[in-house]
N, C-alpha and C positions, 0 to 999 in steps of 0.2 A: 054923338062918343065925345068923351075931353080928353085933348092930348098935352100934356107938359113935355118941354124941351129942356134938357138942361145937357152937360157937358160932365163926362164922370171921367175919372181916369182908371181905366182896368190893369188891375195888376193880374201878372205873368199865367199864374193861377188861377181857375175861376171861381169868382167868389164865395158861387155858395156849395163848391167841391173841396172836400178834402182830399191831400197828397193821397197818393194811391197806397195803400200797406196791402201787399199781397201775400201774407204771410198766409193768412187765413185761406187762400187757394190755394196751398204747397199741395206736395202729396205725401204725405207719411203714412209711415206701418210701422207694426211693430218687431216687422223680421225681414227681411232680403224675398224676392221674389223668387220664385221655384221654377218658372215659364218663360222664356223669352217674351212674351208677347204681353206681360204685365209687370215687365222691366220696368226702370225709370230711362226716358228716354233725353237724350241729349242729341246737339246737332246743329250745323252753321250753314245748310243748303249743299254741301259740296261731303258731309264728312258727319257720321253719326254714331253714337254708340249707344249700347243699352246694358245697363247694368242691373246683374242679379244674384243668384248663385245656382252654382250647377254640381250637385254632390256636395263636395267639400271644399269646392274652389267659389272664391269670386269670380265674378266671370265680368268682361266685357266685350258687347259683343261688335264689332267694328263691321263698319260698311262706308262706303264709297257712291256717290250717285252716280258715278258714268261708268261703273263697272256692268261690259252690258259686252254678249257673244253677239254679235249681229249676222251668223251667219242666216241666209235663208232660207225659207220653209217653202214660203209661198212665189209660184210661178204662175205670173201674168201673162206670161206670153202663149198661156196655152188655151187664156179665155180671158173674155171682157163683159162689159155691159149688156153691149148688144146680144149678145152670146146666150149669155143670162137671160134676158128677156124671150130670147125667142124658146131658152127648153123650157120654161115658167108655161109658155103658151104651149108646150108640146105633152106639159107636167111629165116632164121627163129628168127631174130632181136630183136624182143619185148621183149620174154625173158632176154636177154642178157641185154638190154636199163634198167628193172625193175630192177635187181642186181645189173649193174655196175653203173648207170647212177642216178637211179630215186635216191636213199637215201641221194645223195647228196644234190639234192634238198628239196628232202622231211623233211630232217629232220637240225633240228640248228646245231649239233652240229656235228664231230670238230668244235672246232673253236676259236677265237682268241678274249676274249673279251674286254672292255672298262674297265678304272678305278673308275675314279670319276673328280670331277672338286670342281676349287677353286672359290669362288667369291667372292668382294667386291663391293657395292651400291656407286656406284662415279658418281650418280644422284647432288650432292650438289658439285661436282668441276667444274660442266659446261663444256664450249666447251673444246675437244682436239686442240692443235697446232700442234703437231706433233709426228707422232709416226714413232721408226727409230728399225730394227734390224743389232746391229752393229755385219758384219759377222765376222770379225777379232777378236772383243773377245766371238764373240758365245753373246753377251747379249743382251735384249729388252728394250727398253725404249721409255717411253710416258711421254710427255710435254703437260700439261694444261695452258690453258686462264691464268690461276689466282694462275699459277706459282708453282703450287703441280708436283710433277713426279711422276715417277715409274721407277725404274728400276731390272730386273730379270733375273737371268741364271738359266741353269741344270749342276751344276758341270761336267767336262766332265772329270774325272775318278774316281767320287764317290757318292753311289748312293744316291742324295740328290738336289734339289733345292732349291734359296733361291732367296728372293724380300725385295725390300725397296720401302716405299712411303714416301715420304716425304711433308712437306706442306699439311698433314690433320690430321683431328681430330681423338679422341682417338674414335667417336663413328662409325670409317669403318674399320671393324673387318672381318676378312675371314668368309665364309660359305661354309663349305663342302655338296656339293652335288653330291647324287651318284646314280649312273641308274637305274631305277623306273624296277623290276625283274621281277614285278606284275601286268604291266600294259600294255596293247597291243599299239602299236605304231597308234592310227588308219590313220594318213593321210600317213603313209608312203607306198607306194608299194608292201612289204615284200614279196618282191623276192629273188634272191641273189645276183643281181646285187646292186641294191637299199640299201639293207640289210635287213633282218629280223628280225621280233620284238626281245625284249630282255625278253619277258615275256616266248618263246617260251623254253627258257633254264628251267623255273620251278624252279628255285632258291631262297631258304629258302633268308626272310628279310637280311638285315645285320645290324649290332648292331653301332650306335654309342655313342661314349665316349665325353661326353666336359669337359672342366674344364675350369678356368677362363684364360688362355695362353694356351690352346691345345687345338684337334677334334683330333679321334682316331675312323675310319671306316671299320669295321673286314667285308668282305663277304667270305660268303660260298660258292663254288662252287659246281662242280661234284666229287665224289668219294675221298673227303677228301682232295683237293682242299680246301686250302682260299689264297685270299689276303688282308692286312690290309695299310689302307691309314692314313698317319697320318701328320698336322701343327702343330707346335709351334708359337709363336710369341711374341715380345716383344713391346713398345711404350711409347717413351722418346721424348720430347721439339719437336712434331708434327712430329714425325718421327714411322713411323712403320716398325720393321724387325722381318720378318719369314723366316723358313726352312719348306719344304716338303719333303715326302719319302714316297716311295712302298715297302711294304716285299713280299712276295711268298711264301707261304710252305704249307707242309702236315698236316692236323691235329696232325697225330703221333708224329710229329716234335716236339711239343711244345713250340713254336718258338713266342705266343705272345708279341705284345709290339716292335718287332722286328725298325719296320720302327718311332715306338715315339719316341725310344730311339735313334736312328741317329737323329732326327732333334733337341733331348734336348741338345744333345752330343754338335753338330754343332753351337745352338744359343750362345752357350757359347762366340763364334766370332762372329765382327761386319761383317758388310755384306761387306765392303773392305779387312780385312783378309780374307776372306773366299775366296772373287773372285781374289784373286791374284794367286794362284797355276790352276786355274782354268783357268787364261790369259796363263801362262806358257806353258800350256799343248797348248792350242791353236795357241801359238805362234813359238811351233816345229811345227804343224800340215802342218802350212802355210809355213815355210822354205823349206819344203820339194821338191817344185816346183812351177814354177811361169810360166805364157803365157801371151803374147799380140799380139793382133791382130788388124786390125785396123775397124774392123763391130764391131761399139760398143753396139747393140742389143746382138749380140753371146756371145761378151766377159761380158758382165756383167752375162750372162743367163751360162757361162760358170763355172763363179765365185761359183755363187751361188748355181752350183749344187756338185761342191767339197765340199763348207758351207754343205750341205747335206749330203754327203758322210761322214765329218768328224761329223755328227750330230747322225747317225743310226749305226756305223758301228766300233766295239771293237775288238780285238782280242779275248776274251776270252765270247762274247756278242753272242747273239742268230743270226743265220741266217737275212738280211733283206729280208723282206716279201712285201707282197703286198702294206699295208702302214705303217711298221716297227714301231714306236713308236710315232705314230700320228695315233694313232687307231679312226675312225668316232665319233664326237661327236653330233651325232644326233638323241638320242634315239632308237637307234638300232642296229646291228651287225656292222660292215663291210663289205662295198661290196667284194664280193667272199668270204665272212669268214674272209679277214687277212689274209688267209693261207699262206704255202708256195708254191709255183707256179711253176716248175719244167720246163714247157716248153717255157720258157723265160724270166718272169720276173725275176726269179734270176738268170739268166746267166749274163742278161744284168747288172744287178742293179751291179753286178760286174767288169762288164767288163772296166771300167774307173782307177780302183784302180791300176791296174801294170802299165799302161806307165806315169799316175800322180806321180809313187814313193813313195804310201802310200802302200806297202806290208802288214803293220802293220792290216791295216783294209782289207785287201784279206782274210787275215787269219784266220778274221771272220768263212765265211765262208767254209774252207778248216777243220777247224778243227769242226763244225758242222758235213762235210758230215764225219769225221775218226770218229766223237764221236758217231753217229749213223747207223756206217755200219753194227753191231750185228745184228740189229733191219731191215735192207734192208737186210740182208742176208737171214733172216727167209721169210722175202717177197720174196724173190727171188724165194726160195726154196717150197716155201707155191702154188705162183702163178702160177711161171712159171716153177715147177717142175724140175729144172736145179742145179745145183751148181755155183757158180762163187755170181757177186754181182751187180745187179740193183737199182735203186732209183725209188719211184712212184713220180709222176709228179704233183700232187696233195698230199703235205703230212705236218702232224701236226710237232709239233714242236718237237717229240721224233723221227719222221722218217718214221711215219706208215700211210699207204696210204688211202687216203679220198674218192677216186672214183670218178664218174661224165664224163662223155668223155672219157672212159677207152680208147679209141682207142691212147688218149694222156697222161692222167692221170696212165693210166698203159702198157704203149710206152717200146717194148723193150732196144732202146736206148738211155732214157733217162740217165743213168750213164753214156751213152758214151760222151756225152753234158757235164754232169756236170765234169765228168773227166781234162778237158780242163784246168780247174782251178787248178789243182793237176800239169799240166803239163805248165801254166802260170806260178803259184809260184816258183817251179822248174827254169824256162826258164829267168825269170826276175832277180832272187836272186841268181842262181847256187850254191845254198845250198847244198853240195853234201851229206849232212845230212838228209836230208830233204829228198830227191831224192831215195835214199834207204831207210829211215824209214819209207816213208808215200805215196809220190808221186809213186813209183813204183809200191809196194805192193796192192795201189789203182787199177791204170791202170791192173797188171797183173791179178788180180782179175776182172774186166769189161772184159777184153780180154777173158780171160776163159769163163763167162757168153754168151760174143759173141758167140762164138766158138760152146758151148752147145745148143744155141736158135737155131743156120742156120742148113741149112739143104743144102746136097748138090746134085744140080742138073744137070746132063749134063755136070759136071765138076763144076758148077758155084756154088757157097757159097748163099745161101737165107734166109730172114728171112720167116716164115711159112705166115705170116699178117704184113703188112708191111701200113702205115700211112703220112700222111703230116700236121704237126699243121698249121690251123685245117680249112684244106682245107673238104668240106662238113662238117663242125660240127660235128652231134656227131651222122649223120647216116651210116648203112651198110655201101653206099657206101664211106664213109670215110677209110673204109678197103681195101687193095690193094693186090690181092692175084696172080696177073697175072705180076710181074716184081716188085722190091722192089723199094719206093718212092727214089727222090734224095735225102731227107732228112737223111732217113735212110743210106742211102749208104757212105753218106758223114761223116756219125757218122762212120759209122761202117769202114770205111777208115781213120780214123781218130784214132778211139782206136785203131787200130791196126799198125799202122805206128807210135803214138807217144810209145807203148809198146815196140817197136822194138828200137826204137831211145834210150828209158831208159836204155834197158838191155844193148844195146852197153856200155852207158857208164859206166854201173858198168860191164862190161867185161863177162857179160852172153851170149856168142854165143850160145849154144843153143837154147836159148829164142829167141834171134833175127832171127835166122832159123825157130823159131815157128809161130810168128806173121809176119814175112815176108813170110812165106808162106801163110797163113790164108788173108794175103794180095792179094798180088795175085793171089786167086780165087774168088774174090769179083770181081761183073762185072763194067763197063765202066761203065758214067753216063748218061742218057738219053739226048740225044741233039738230037737239031733240028734247023732249022731258027730262031726260037723264042729261043734260049740261053738252058740255062738248063730247064728242064720237069719237072712236078712232075713228073710224074713217065711213065716210055715205052709207055704207052696207054692213055696219058694224058699233055695236054700241058697248061701250068698257063694263061687260055683265057679269066678268070674274073680279077677286081679287090680285091685285098684281105687285110687282116690285117697282115697277117703273112708273111715274105718270106724265110718260109720253104724251098725253093726248089734253094734257093742260098745260102744254110750254108757252100759250099764248096767254095764259093767267099769272105764273112766274116760270123761268126767270125774265120771259120776253115782254111781258105787262105789255100788251096789244087791248086789253080788257082790260077796261076802266071802272073801277066800282063807283065812281060818281057818275058815271052813267047812268039811267036806268036800263036799257036795252043789257047793256054790259054785265050789269050787276045783277039782272036775273039769269044769266047762261052763268056766272059765277056760281053763285048760290046755287044752280040747281046743279053743277057740274060737284062740288063739294058734299050737297048733302048725297047728290050718288056714289060720292066716294066712302063715304060712312056705311050707304047698306052695303057695297060688296065687301066690305071689313078687308082687316088687316092679315088674315091667316097668310098672305102668298107675299106678306111684304118684309123685305130686311132692313136695317138698321135706317142705312138715306133715305129711305123710305118715309122714315117718320121726319127725319130732321127735315127735308123738301117740304113735307108737309105742313110744318112750322110756315112757311115762306106763303105755300098758297093761300093759307089760313089767316094768315097775317093780310095780306092783298084784299083778302074779303074784307079785312078790318076785325074778325073775329080773332080777338085776342084770348077768349077761353080755352079754345079748341088748338089754337097757336101754340100754347103754354101747356098744354095737353099732351102733343104732340111730342115738345121736346122732353115732357120730363118721364115719359118711358124710353125715348131713346136713352136717355142720362142712367137709368134706372135697369134697363133690362137689356141694351144692346153696346154694353160697353164694358170693356175691361178693367178690374182696380185702378188701373194706371190710366183709365179714361181712353184706351184705343178703342176703336168701334169694331168689333167685331163679325159684322153682318150681320150673325144668327140672334134670336132670341136666348137667354145666356140662363134665365130662368126657367126653363124647361119647354116653353112655348107656349106661356102664359099670352102671348100678341101675336106670334108666327109660328108658324109650322116648319121656320127655318131655326134649327137649333146648334147650327156646326158652329164655329169659329174661325175664319180665316178675318186676317185682318186687314181693312184698305183706309186711307186715311179721311174721304172722302165726305161720308159721313160725320164724321167729326166737322169738318169744316160749316156745310152745309150748317151743321146746329149755330154753332156761332154768326150763320147770316141770317137761322131764323130769327134769334134773339133780335136782333140788328134790323131787323123787318119788324119789328113789333114796335121800334122804340126812335126809329127815323123813315121815313120813304119819301123820294122826289120825281121819280119814274115820270110820274105823267108832267111834270113842268114847274107844279108846286110842292114846295116843301111843307111837308105834314109833321109834327114832330107826336109823341107818342098816339099814332094811327090805331095803333092795335093792340093795347093792354090790359087783362083782364080787370074785371070791375073790380077786384079783391087788393089790388095791386093802386096802394096811398100814396108813397115816398115812392117815388125814383129819378134818377138823373143819367146824365151823361154828358162826357165833355167831350167837343173836337170830333165827334161821328162830320164824316164828308158826303155834300150832297150833290148830287148832279150839276152842274155849273161852277163846281170848285170853289164849293159855300161850306166853309167849318162851323156847327152846329153843335148849341151845347143848351141843355135845356132842366127844368127844376118843377116836380111836382110834389106839393106837398098836401099830405091828408086828400087827397084824389083831384087838387085844383092845382092847373098847370099856373107858375108864378112870375116864371121869367123865360126868354129865350134867348141867346146872343146869337149872333150869326159875323161873321168876320168872311170877305173876299178876297181869296189868294189869286186873284185872277180879275177884280172887277166884275162889273156888269150887273142885269135885273137879276133879281131875287124876284119871287112869290110866296107868300110866306100864308098860310090855313092859320088864320085864329083861333088859339083854343080858350079866347074869353072875351067876354064881351066889352071890357071895361080897359084901358091900354093907357100907358106912362111909356114914350121913347127916349129911351138915356141915349144919347150920342156921344160916339165918341171923334169921328175923323173920317172921311173920305165916301158920307152918303148925300148925294144931292137931290136925291126927293124920294114924298112916297105917298102912296095913295091909297085907299081903302075902298074896296068897291064887294060885294055881296060875300063879305067876311076873308076878303083875300085882301092883306097890305101886299103891294108892291115898290120895292126899296132898289133906286140905283145905286150902285157902289161905283166908288174907284180902286184903283188895285191899294189891296190892305185895309180899306174901307172897313169900319165897326159899327153896330147896333146890335143894341139891347132892349127887349121891348120885355114890358114888364107890367103883369098883373096887377091892374090899380081895384085891389081887393076892398 
């Protein structure tokens, strides 16, 4: 192999990537949506708005992330994990379901609650010409044929939204539409999935105060909780400008008129002045990374997912719930109470944050998990009766358990899956302080819990009760008593292994030995000709929405396709996944499957899964609607409850096709379809805190650029035979062996690997 060394000057923008042109990925329609789940979505992690048309009115459905009714429904003083184990052994499960499952369905709370809406009568404006969501500036625009226009945004970093209507008369003033907490929604099915009626919350009637240029609505909730929605506006020379805000507080805080004061303070500036700092935030957001793939359907869907990610996640905001800041505006509570679902929903939602180089957004989740750990430890002690840390699989904003299908909502391995976010936050940032002060302490407590809750039987460490979401739903058969499921086993293997890796990096050798001993006591995965089984006594013989038995492939990466034995297991598992079919899949099943196929280096099937998701399981505004919206072409589920995890898992599926680093080796374009001949990405992030950019032309990789944000050693799989090194700075050494190049970086070091064609 021939090497050429040269110093080059690298510009801020990668030499082979054009500046991002996001216009082609905008949402564009010739009319306003007439359903809330097809609306234009705006948000900043704490506040959200959906822009659509209801009757003759332009409607802004407003939301705030921390609007919660936290009244408890589940009573853990009446049962615990050991008692459930005994009831399962006695085959007396009805009592368990009455205590653990029934309250979730029977009571409307705990739940996320809607805020309010603003409406403008637009009948006089006539027909709409075009409707646009500009994702680069996170601004919604509506143009009417008579020349009237609407521009609106939710400020990227402050708790307000702003709008400007031009070419309108002074008659078009906003109306506040408040939730009717006294009226049952007669037309709704009033189920957990469709959304229970608001009247079931039994709230007192809210108070509306109006002035000549403002409206403020205050709604009392439960246990002293209040929220306030306010709007202020001004009209001049055929232009109406306004600002809205939402505040939440407890009555004891004496914080009346918080939202009103924000509105009046912001309205001093005009719309353009308010827009300026908002656009700057989004410019910075979009500069973090970019991709180009030739599949135009997937390319557009990817950018819409990244846009939604920037809209719903902020470092100090609440975590991404099922609908985040876009709670259903249909007169009911949101599907599944809009809660914090940790049996795949929150996990999938944060998957794309790491390799897309959006670590600020990923911190939203680890911050929340860290902040509620005291509540989680209390739950762990009360329900599992051991020390350590577990997290409810279905939780309130404050981290309290909600119950419902307790095999998963009270599963003993929830915290092990959630802990992967601390592991990834460390691996992708290599932040030593985060490792020492948060990541390892969190994993340490999770590992202690798993030590305490497991039992030793014939030298093997096992859970007394195991499950695999959501096989057998909430029946007694969903509990596995004779051998742990591959789902639980994979999570325990990950948790002990990650704890040992962290302890080693911190120089805590005794703890490394402890966790490695625990890991060695776990059984092997249950495997047969179908690949990874559900459990030792059950193969995956039916189509199912949750790929829980395949956790070891992705997201945990415990099986490595570069190893022949592991590859055989992966290939068998995915062949069997195809054999059992997709009839019982939801939308997120397809986007998750894309990452499974990508890990197997099968780009063609990964692309197919993503195409099906984008074509069949999304609303016109790109929202994931769970069911097959084309009448059951790929799935027997044809309903349309909106949840976000499928959207964000889609983005990760694309990124897995372009870059992988879980095995300690940076692998560019590991799973691209054969027909993709021109591809590129800029500043995707790899484990080890390396920013990677790469380009493929006419089916051949031509260049790879790596920047070490923290320094360290990178191993890169070479996708070409003849190589040129173009160095800039901070690269200490390099060597090539078995088609792997190893490079030692100082902090900030950069190197470019070019194909010497």
